[in-house]
C-alpha positions in Angstrom: -10.2 50.5 -37.0 -7.8 49.1 -34.5 -9.2 51.5 -31.9 -12.7 50.0 -32.5 -11.3 46.5 -32.1 -9.7 47.5 -28.8 -13.0 49.0 -27.6 -14.8 45.7 -28.4 -12.1 43.7 -26.6 -12.4 46.0 -23.6 -16.2 45.7 -23.6 -16.0 41.9 -23.7 -13.5 41.9 -20.9 -15.8 44.1 -18.8 -18.8 41.9 -19.6 -16.9 38.8 -18.5 -15.8 40.5 -15.2 -19.4 41.5 -14.6 -20.7 38.0 -15.3 -18.2 36.5 -12.8 -19.2 39.1 -10.2 -22.9 38.4 -10.7 -22.4 34.6 -10.4 -21.4 35.2 -6.8 -24.6 37.1 -6.0 -27.4 34.9 -4.6 -30.9 36.2 -4.5 -33.4 34.3 -2.3 -37.1 34.7 -2.3 -39.6 32.8 -0.2 -43.4 32.6 0.2 -45.6 30.1 2.0 -42.8 27.6 2.7 -41.5 27.6 -0.9 -38.1 29.2 -1.5 -36.1 29.9 -4.6 -32.4 30.8 -5.0 -31.1 32.5 -8.1 -27.7 33.8 -8.8 -27.0 37.2 -10.4 -26.7 35.5 -13.9 -30.4 34.5 -13.5 -29.5 30.8 -13.0 -31.7 28.9 -10.6 -29.5 27.4 -7.9 -32.1 25.8 -5.6 -35.9 25.4 -5.2 -37.4 24.1 -2.0 -41.1 23.2 -2.1 -43.8 22.8 0.6 -45.5 19.6 -0.5 -48.5 20.4 1.8 -49.8 23.0 -0.7 -52.2 22.2 -3.5 -50.8 22.0 -7.1 -52.6 25.2 -8.1 -51.4 27.2 -5.1 -47.8 25.9 -5.6 -47.9 26.9 -9.3 -49.1 30.4 -8.4 -46.5 30.8 -5.7 -43.7 29.6 -7.9 -44.7 32.0 -10.7 -44.6 34.9 -8.2 -41.3 33.7 -6.8 -39.7 33.5 -10.2 -40.9 37.0 -11.2 -39.8 38.4 -7.8 -36.3 36.8 -8.1 -35.9 38.1 -11.7 -36.8 41.7 -10.6 -34.4 41.5 -7.6 -31.7 40.1 -9.8 -32.1 42.9 -12.3 -31.7 45.5 -9.5 -28.6 43.7 -8.3 -27.2 43.7 -11.9 -27.9 47.4 -12.3 -26.3 48.2 -9.0 -23.2 46.1 -9.8 -22.9 47.8 -13.2 -23.1 51.2 -11.6 -20.4 50.2 -9.1 -18.2 49.0 -11.8 -18.6 52.2 -13.8 -21.0 50.9 -16.4 -19.9 50.1 -19.9 -18.3 53.1 -21.4 -19.1 53.5 -25.1 -22.5 52.0 -24.8 -25.5 54.2 -24.8 
């Protein structure tokens, strides 16, 4: 039982280390003068908008940028996990 508790504690420690490492990763995507910055924890850090675009075009571009940033962030997360040896015991 104590072995299981130690494994859980180790996993929590690894997860915290991973979260801190991902917070330092910044993913930037841009399209038609609109840019979005997201960190590796999928938190939006900055959005710059081109006010010359129509509302509909802006909405479509933002949707594409959010989806693109999430996909890029997921790839960064997977790479970081692989570099850190993954999470032993999961899987």
